[in-house]
Structure formats: C-alpha cells, structure tokens
ZAMARNU-662238 format. One line per field, with one value per atom (N, C-alpha, C, O): x, y, z. Coordinates in nm, 4 decimals. Last residue first. Example, Ala and Ser with C-alpha at 12.3 -4.5 7.8 and 13.67 -1.06 7.14 Angstrom:
east	[1.2850	1.3670	1.2900	1.3409	1.3190	1.2300	1.3200	1.4236] .
north	[-0.2250	-0.1060	0.0030	0.1138	-0.5690	-0.4500	-0.3300	-0.3319] .
up	[0.7080	0.7140	0.7870	0.8039	0.7800	0.7800	0.7800	0.8465] .
// end
This chain:
east	[1.6400	1.6958	1.8348	1.8972	1.4983	1.5748	1.6363	1.6789	1.1703	1.2969	1.3669	1.3029	1.0271	1.0314	1.1694	1.2714	0.9195	1.0479	1.0590	1.0956	0.6803	0.6982	0.8276	0.8433	0.6505	0.7086	0.7279	0.7854	0.3835	0.4770	0.5205	0.4377	0.1992	0.3191	0.4254	0.5439	-0.1190	-0.0258	0.0897	0.0791	-0.3092	-0.2202	-0.1141	-0.0291	-0.6348	-0.5088	-0.4324	-0.4841	-0.8674	-0.8044	-0.6660	-0.5874	-1.0560	-0.9551	-0.9050	-0.9009	-1.2305	-1.2800	-1.1798	-1.2152	-1.1046	-1.1698	-1.2104	-1.2235	-0.8590	-0.9160	-0.9870	-0.9342	-0.7970	-0.8111	-0.8826	-0.9578	-0.7988	-0.8527	-0.8838	-0.9851	-0.6577	-0.8044	-0.8692	-0.9818	-0.3969	-0.4424	-0.5947	-0.6534	-0.4017	-0.3672	-0.4096	-0.4532	-0.4468	-0.5564	-0.5284	-0.6213	-0.1929	-0.3063	-0.4213	-0.4864	-0.0560	-0.0178	-0.1323	-0.1636	-0.1798	-0.1934	-0.1586	-0.2246	-0.0895	-0.2329	-0.2556	-0.3410	0.1818	0.1396	-0.0070	-0.0444	0.1672	0.2138	0.1746	0.1384	0.0786	-0.0034	0.0375	-0.0486	0.2877	0.1706	0.0768	0.0041	0.6053	0.4888	0.3773	0.3731	0.8036	0.8462	0.7300	0.7522	0.8077	0.7521	0.7970	0.8251	0.9021	0.9286	0.8747	0.8934	0.7433	0.8321	0.8496	0.8167	0.4636	0.5833	0.6670	0.6618	0.1404	0.2251	0.3434	0.3271	-0.0306	0.0556	0.1446	0.2143	-0.3555	-0.2415	-0.1633	-0.2215	-0.5369	-0.4969	-0.3793	-0.3134	-0.5880	-0.6983	-0.6596	-0.7402	-0.3483	-0.4827	-0.5949	-0.6894	-0.1261	-0.1600	-0.3040	-0.3756	0.1274	-0.0079	-0.0252	0.0517	0.3061	0.2965	0.1512	0.0633	0.5000	0.3592	0.3524	0.3886	0.7301	0.7075	0.5597	0.5016	0.9463	0.8085	0.8053	0.8691	1.1718	1.1733	1.0320	1.0026	0.9872	1.1156	1.1023	1.0300	0.7547	0.7654	0.8954	0.9109	0.7282	0.7970	0.7944	0.8287	0.5989	0.7171	0.7975	0.9200	0.3645	0.4729	0.6052	0.7114	0.1598	0.2558	0.3677	0.4572	0.0141	-0.0534	0.0441	0.0142	0.2122	0.1472	0.0825	0.0948	0.2740	0.3784	0.3173	0.3655	0.0249	0.0829	0.1884	0.1917	-0.0002	-0.0972	-0.0435	-0.0638	0.2185	0.2060	0.1119	0.1415	0.1502	0.2714	0.2658	0.3034	-0.0829	-0.0888	0.0326	0.0196	0.0249	-0.0739	-0.0856	-0.0971	0.1909	0.2469	0.1522	0.1959	-0.0034	0.1047	0.1674	0.1936	-0.1546	-0.2158	-0.1087	-0.1223	0.0268	-0.0226	-0.0821	-0.0614	0.0597	0.1744	0.1312	0.1927	-0.1544	-0.1225	-0.0101	0.0138	-0.2587	-0.3077	-0.2766	-0.3606	-0.0869	-0.1038	-0.1463	-0.0772	-0.2631	-0.1729	-0.1926	-0.3043	-0.2918	-0.3220	-0.2167	-0.0978	-0.4150	-0.2998	-0.3483	-0.4339	-0.5164	-0.5565	-0.4335	-0.3569	-0.4699	-0.4245	-0.4850	-0.5024	-0.5264	-0.6038	-0.5655	-0.6215	-0.4815	-0.4929	-0.5788	-0.6923	-0.5179	-0.4237	-0.4249	-0.3749	-0.7404	-0.7170	-0.6238	-0.6485	-0.6967	-0.7091	-0.6786	-0.5997	-0.7979	-0.7666	-0.7908	-0.8913	-0.6390	-0.7462	-0.7016	-0.5833	-0.5938	-0.5405	-0.6572	-0.7618	-0.7198	-0.6294	-0.5703	-0.5033	-1.0494	-0.9337	-0.8472	-0.8943	-1.2438	-1.1863	-1.0612	-0.9765] .
north	[2.2377	2.2617	2.3166	2.3429	1.9801	2.1050	2.1173	2.0183	1.8591	1.8466	1.9828	2.0865	1.8437	1.9015	1.8875	1.9018	1.5882	1.6576	1.7146	1.6432	1.4585	1.5346	1.6152	1.6986	1.1346	1.2681	1.3358	1.2771	0.9343	0.9685	1.1136	1.2027	0.8299	0.8927	0.9215	0.9318	0.7828	0.8187	0.8999	1.0207	0.5345	0.6364	0.6651	0.5804	0.4270	0.4475	0.5621	0.6730	0.1843	0.3026	0.3142	0.2197	0.0746	0.0502	0.1835	0.2836	0.0944	0.1331	0.1090	0.1217	0.0170	0.1478	0.1891	0.3086	-0.1307	-0.1353	-0.0034	0.0792	-0.0754	-0.2133	-0.2259	-0.3208	0.2019	0.1210	-0.0203	-0.0782	0.2891	0.2972	0.2171	0.1695	0.2669	0.1798	0.1741	0.0671	0.4680	0.3312	0.2299	0.1198	0.6925	0.6428	0.5009	0.4226	0.7260	0.6953	0.6368	0.5422	0.7978	0.6766	0.6315	0.5127	1.0422	0.9298	0.7975	0.6964	1.1956	1.1674	1.0488	0.9643	1.2072	1.1506	1.1095	1.0021	1.3447	1.2060	1.1355	1.0179	1.5926	1.5196	1.3721	1.2841	1.6841	1.6379	1.5599	1.4715	1.5659	1.6556	1.5961	1.4758	1.3807	1.5172	1.6166	1.7376	1.1529	1.1986	1.3418	1.4155	0.8680	1.0080	1.0394	0.9630	0.6591	0.6825	0.8317	0.9119	0.4619	0.5394	0.5528	0.4679	0.3887	0.4165	0.4999	0.5970	0.1459	0.2622	0.2722	0.1775	0.0336	0.0292	0.1578	0.2659	-0.1491	-0.0308	-0.0605	-0.1639	-0.3685	-0.2761	-0.1525	-0.0606	-0.5296	-0.5881	-0.4906	-0.5299	-0.3778	-0.4130	-0.4620	-0.4381	-0.3400	-0.3911	-0.4331	-0.5136	-0.0922	-0.1718	-0.2118	-0.1266	-0.0317	-0.0478	-0.1432	-0.2604	0.1956	0.0857	0.0852	0.1891	0.3337	0.2988	0.1798	0.0773	0.4871	0.4066	0.3716	0.3793	0.7294	0.6716	0.5973	0.6405	0.7225	0.7270	0.6564	0.5369	0.6845	0.8057	0.8245	0.9322	0.5011	0.4570	0.5757	0.5686	0.6239	0.6136	0.5781	0.6196	0.6081	0.7185	0.7164	0.8007	0.3832	0.5136	0.6299	0.7378	0.1824	0.2113	0.3504	0.4260	0.1882	0.2159	0.2527	0.3441	0.1147	0.2449	0.2832	0.3969	-0.1427	-0.0366	0.1022	0.1960	-0.2788	-0.2676	-0.1534	-0.0764	-0.2643	-0.1983	-0.1769	-0.0711	-0.4219	-0.2815	-0.2051	-0.0939	-0.6711	-0.6035	-0.4551	-0.3714	-0.7292	-0.7172	-0.6399	-0.5529	-0.7436	-0.6451	-0.6210	-0.5070	-0.9621	-0.8298	-0.7211	-0.6183	-1.1724	-1.1348	-0.9944	-0.9166	-1.1581	-1.1554	-1.1116	-1.0233	-1.1784	-1.0483	-1.0474	-0.9437	-1.3266	-1.3513	-1.2280	-1.1787	-1.4546	-1.3367	-1.3775	-1.4540	-1.6447	-1.6534	-1.5293	-1.5017	-1.7325	-1.6196	-1.6207	-1.6002	-2.0457	-1.9610	-1.8476	-1.8659	-2.2885	-2.1733	-2.0882	-2.0622	-2.6417	-2.5079	-2.4025	-2.4255	-2.8893	-2.8429	-2.7010	-2.6462	-2.8313	-2.9359	-2.8855	-2.8432	-2.5063	-2.6103	-2.7161	-2.6931	-2.2648	-2.3699	-2.4745	-2.5249	-1.9143	-2.0480	-2.1489	-2.1214	-1.5837	-1.6932	-1.8244	-1.8427	-1.3227	-1.4188	-1.5282	-1.5613	-0.9763	-1.1048	-1.1997	-1.1606	-0.7424	-0.7917	-0.9275	-0.9877	-0.6612	-0.7228	-0.7840	-0.8676	-0.3750	-0.4803	-0.5303	-0.4511] .
up	[-0.9197	-1.0539	-1.0453	-1.1481	-0.7240	-0.7315	-0.8702	-0.9297	-0.6626	-0.7346	-0.7397	-0.7573	-0.3374	-0.4713	-0.5331	-0.4658	-0.1740	-0.1798	-0.3220	-0.4153	0.0300	-0.0928	-0.0817	0.0074	0.1566	0.1767	0.0420	-0.0497	0.2428	0.1369	0.1593	0.1781	0.4154	0.4738	0.3674	0.3990	0.4364	0.3296	0.3892	0.4102	0.5457	0.6011	0.4949	0.4671	0.5151	0.4445	0.5074	0.5208	0.5782	0.6363	0.5750	0.5825	0.2918	0.3955	0.4513	0.3798	0.0800	0.2122	0.3248	0.4420	-0.1631	-0.1517	-0.0104	0.0164	-0.2731	-0.1374	-0.1072	-0.0328	-0.5409	-0.4965	-0.3621	-0.3400	-0.5595	-0.6697	-0.6236	-0.6627	-0.3367	-0.3345	-0.4473	-0.4327	-0.4313	-0.3221	-0.3206	-0.3052	-0.6250	-0.6635	-0.5587	-0.5922	-0.4719	-0.5550	-0.6046	-0.6241	-0.3615	-0.2742	-0.3544	-0.3101	-0.5910	-0.5185	-0.4282	-0.4204	-0.6489	-0.7422	-0.6746	-0.6985	-0.4306	-0.4458	-0.5396	-0.5129	-0.4932	-0.3646	-0.3716	-0.3246	-0.7351	-0.7343	-0.6048	-0.6063	-0.6300	-0.7269	-0.7320	-0.7330	-0.4849	-0.4107	-0.5024	-0.4570	-0.6186	-0.6167	-0.5294	-0.5039	-0.5879	-0.6199	-0.6184	-0.6171	-0.3101	-0.4372	-0.4612	-0.3667	-0.1300	-0.1619	-0.3004	-0.3951	0.1191	0.0067	-0.0133	0.0741	0.2207	0.2516	0.1256	0.0366	0.3369	0.2203	0.2654	0.3392	0.5096	0.5249	0.4008	0.3646	0.5712	0.4806	0.5013	0.5097	0.8281	0.7528	0.6610	0.6715	0.9867	0.9624	0.8813	0.8669	0.9821	0.9790	0.9438	0.8754	0.7416	0.8784	0.8773	0.7800	0.5140	0.5339	0.6788	0.7314	0.3687	0.4913	0.5115	0.5244	0.1042	0.1391	0.2566	0.2454	-0.0185	0.0758	0.1104	0.1420	-0.2555	-0.2211	-0.1261	-0.1500	-0.3345	-0.2107	-0.1633	-0.0440	-0.5168	-0.4782	-0.3451	-0.2553	-0.7579	-0.6115	-0.5751	-0.6002	-1.0308	-0.9844	-0.8332	-0.7845	-1.1952	-1.1193	-1.0650	-1.0544	-1.2713	-1.3687	-1.3033	-1.3498	-1.0938	-1.0762	-1.1798	-1.1748	-1.1644	-1.1548	-1.1527	-1.2040	-1.1464	-1.2745	-1.2732	-1.3696	-0.8721	-0.9706	-1.1061	-1.1730	-0.7682	-0.7337	-0.8371	-0.8841	-0.8799	-0.9120	-0.8811	-0.9581	-0.7646	-0.9101	-0.9487	-1.0400	-0.4947	-0.5421	-0.6935	-0.7439	-0.4999	-0.4586	-0.5091	-0.5603	-0.5785	-0.6636	-0.6284	-0.7179	-0.3583	-0.4930	-0.5849	-0.6603	-0.1562	-0.1477	-0.2855	-0.3238	-0.2477	-0.2351	-0.2322	-0.2986	-0.2221	-0.3544	-0.3520	-0.4451	0.0599	-0.0320	-0.1712	-0.2309	0.2385	0.1823	0.0801	0.0182	0.4405	0.3050	0.2230	0.1477	0.7066	0.6235	0.4830	0.4158	0.9295	0.8155	0.7304	0.6865	1.2461	1.1588	1.0490	1.0736	1.3453	1.3130	1.2231	1.1366	1.5690	1.4893	1.4665	1.5593	1.5670	1.6045	1.5125	1.3929	1.4834	1.5979	1.6389	1.7338	1.1480	1.2496	1.3628	1.3408	1.1090	1.0696	1.1782	1.2883	1.0001	1.0976	1.0375	0.9279	0.9557	0.8994	1.0082	1.0986	0.9178	1.0100	0.9381	0.8694	0.7344	0.7513	0.8464	0.8546	0.7128	0.7539	0.7744	0.8261	0.6636	0.5599	0.5929	0.5090	0.7165	0.7800	0.6707	0.5937	0.7151	0.6350	0.7040	0.7455] .
// end
C-alpha cells in the first residue's frame, strides 16, 4: 500500500501527500484506543510504512496503539517504536 498518490498538475507530475486527513484519523484512533495515555505520540507516515513513536506506561498500551493503526490500515508495514516506561510509585 502506498500512502502517497501521484497527481498531474498541468504538464508536471508531482507527488502530493494525501496524508493530512489520514494522519489526523490515525492519531484520533490511537488516542481513542489508548484513552489518550500515549505521551508525546508521533505518527510518521512514509510511502510504504507507518512509524509510531511516543511513551507508554505498559506494553498493553503499546499494543493498543498499534491496533489503532491496524483498524484503518490493516496491511501496512507498521514500525512500533513506542517506548514503554513503567510508572514509578
């Protein structure tokens, strides 16, 4: 799956990111699935993959964030770079 689409403008071909809405929707889904518990969430969209970054207090939250991406893009290559930092008491 390619997250970028090619469009023709006049006589020039340009690669226009068709990802602004997608990025917003992915972030919304991750936040909804995790109860907004991923700190410093960043979703990087590349032509052939999605990279998740941020900090979670549990591996379960990391998994939920990943599933939020899978809800919308089930077959995309996903790199989950969320760091698990257990909460200290």
